[in-house]
N, C-alpha and C positions, 0 to 999 in steps of 0.2 A: 586172724591168717594173719601174726606177726610182720608188721609193715619193715621194720627196721633189725639188721640183726649186728651187734657187732660185738666179737668175741663172744663171752657168754649171755651179754647180756641179749633182751629182746626186747621194742619195744610194740606195745599193741597200741597205745592211741597217744595222741597228744593235743593240749587245747590250752590257745593262747590264754592268759589269766591276769596279764598287763602288757602294755605296749605304752613307749614313748617314743623320741625320735633316735633316743639314744639307745633303749636294751629293748628286750625284749623277754619277758617269763613264762616258760611253761610248764604247765603242768603233764606229763606222762603218766601214763600206766603201762608198768614192761614186766618182762619173767628178769627175775635175777636167775645170776648163771648157773643159782644152785635147783633153778625149776620152779619157786614160789615164787607169787605173785607183786607185786610192793606198787611203791610209785617212785617217781623222780622229780626237783628240778630241775629245770633250766636255764641260764639268765643266758641269750644268745646276745651278744655287743653286735650294733650296728656300722665300729669300726674296729680297724686294727688299733692298739696301744701300739704310741711311736717312745722312745728316748732317744737321747743325744747325751754321747758323752762329748764333748765343745771344750779342746786343746789349743790356745794360743800357744806362740811361739816359744814362753818364757816360762810354758810347765804349769799353767794356769787352767785350773779348769772352770766351766762356768756352771752353777749352781743356783739353783731358786729358791728363795722361801716366800713360802707363799699356804694361807690359809688351804684348809682342809674340811670341806662342811662337815661328811659322816663322820667324820672323829672329832668332830670339835678340837681341831687343834691347828695349831701353826708349824710346816713341815717342813725339812730343807732336803732340794731331792734334784737329780738332773731334769735339767729343760724336759718335758713331755705333753703327749696331748693324744689326740685321736686324729687319727687318718679315714676317710672312707672306704667300708672295704674295694670300690669300684678305682680308685686313686693307689699308684703305685707307691710302694711304703718311702722311699725315697723323699717324693716330693711332696709329704705328708711332714718327713722330719726337715727339708728343707724351712720349710712353711713355719713349725713348729718353734724353731730356733731362732727366726728371726722374731715372728709374734715373739716370744718370752721372751729372749737379751736382745734384739734388735741387732746380732750376728750373724752375717752371712760368710759358709763358708766353701772352700776352695775345693778342697777335696775331702770326699766323703767314700766310707766304707763300710758294709752290713758288719755288724760287732757279735751280734748276737741274735738268737730269737730263742721266744721264752713262751709259755702256756703259763697265765698269770695265775690262774685258779682253775685246773681241768678241770675238780670234783667236781666244780656246780656250773660252770663258765667254758664257751666256747672260743674267748679271748686270744688272740691273738698278739702279743707285741713284738717287735722289731725297735733292735738298739743299736743305734747308727755311731762309728764314731766318726768326729770331724773336725778339720784341722786349716791350716790357713785360713784363720779368721779375721775378719775386715767390720769395722766396727758400722753399722747403718742406725736404725729408729727402730726402737720398740712398736709394736703393734698389738697393744692386748685386748683381750676379749672383753666383753661384759663380764665375765661372769669371773674373771682372772686379776686377783691383789696380788703381785709377783713384786717381789726385789731383787736384783740380780744381786746376786754374789759373787768373787772371783778368789778360789782361794790353789794352794798349789795342789798339784796333783795328789800327793803324799797325806797331806793333812785330809785329803776327800775322804782316799780312803782311813786311813786312821777314823774319820766320823762311822764309816761305815762300820768299821770294824767296833768300835766303840760302842752304836748304840743313836748317836745324835744323827744321823740318818737311818730311817725307819723304812723305806717305801722302799717294797719288793728288789722293783723295776731295778733303782739307783745302785741299791747294796749288789744287786747278782752281779749288775754293770763294774761297778767299780772294786766287787774282788776281785773279776775276771781280770780287770784291767790290772789287777796288782798282780796276779800271777803272772798272765804275757808280759809283763818290764822282766818279772825274776829270770825267765829264760833264754839260754844265751840265744844269742844272734845265728 
């Protein structure tokens, strides 16, 4: 008897094949929408993805330059991190902004929600707009080698457009910001 049915998919069984403090990987036996049997691999994230568009009173945005181990590259992106599933995403966003940039924001607004790679993961991303910034002290974690850079918002949007920013959450947030700014008040 199938355990789970979503749309045309039925889950017959699942087993955990890898587990660490951040992710769990499951192997699942399924019945596909066309009725044939198959397998599916699912990456379960143990935290939400959190991103922050932090814009100061001079219309400068806080970006970070950091190394990303999986792709062996250094990227430019909005401040990002993870928030435990039982923590409100806004609290995680406040913490991530302070840790990565040292900034504290007076005003917060949920800007967008994303599914980062919904064909293989269950990760949900929350991106917040933070304004009314005041400088505090950067509090990097042991795994972070982050350099704070501030650029005009329009330059950051151009960086997303021309491929200098390739991080998916950053690109999505910056392009939405560009569209929001084009709309009449």
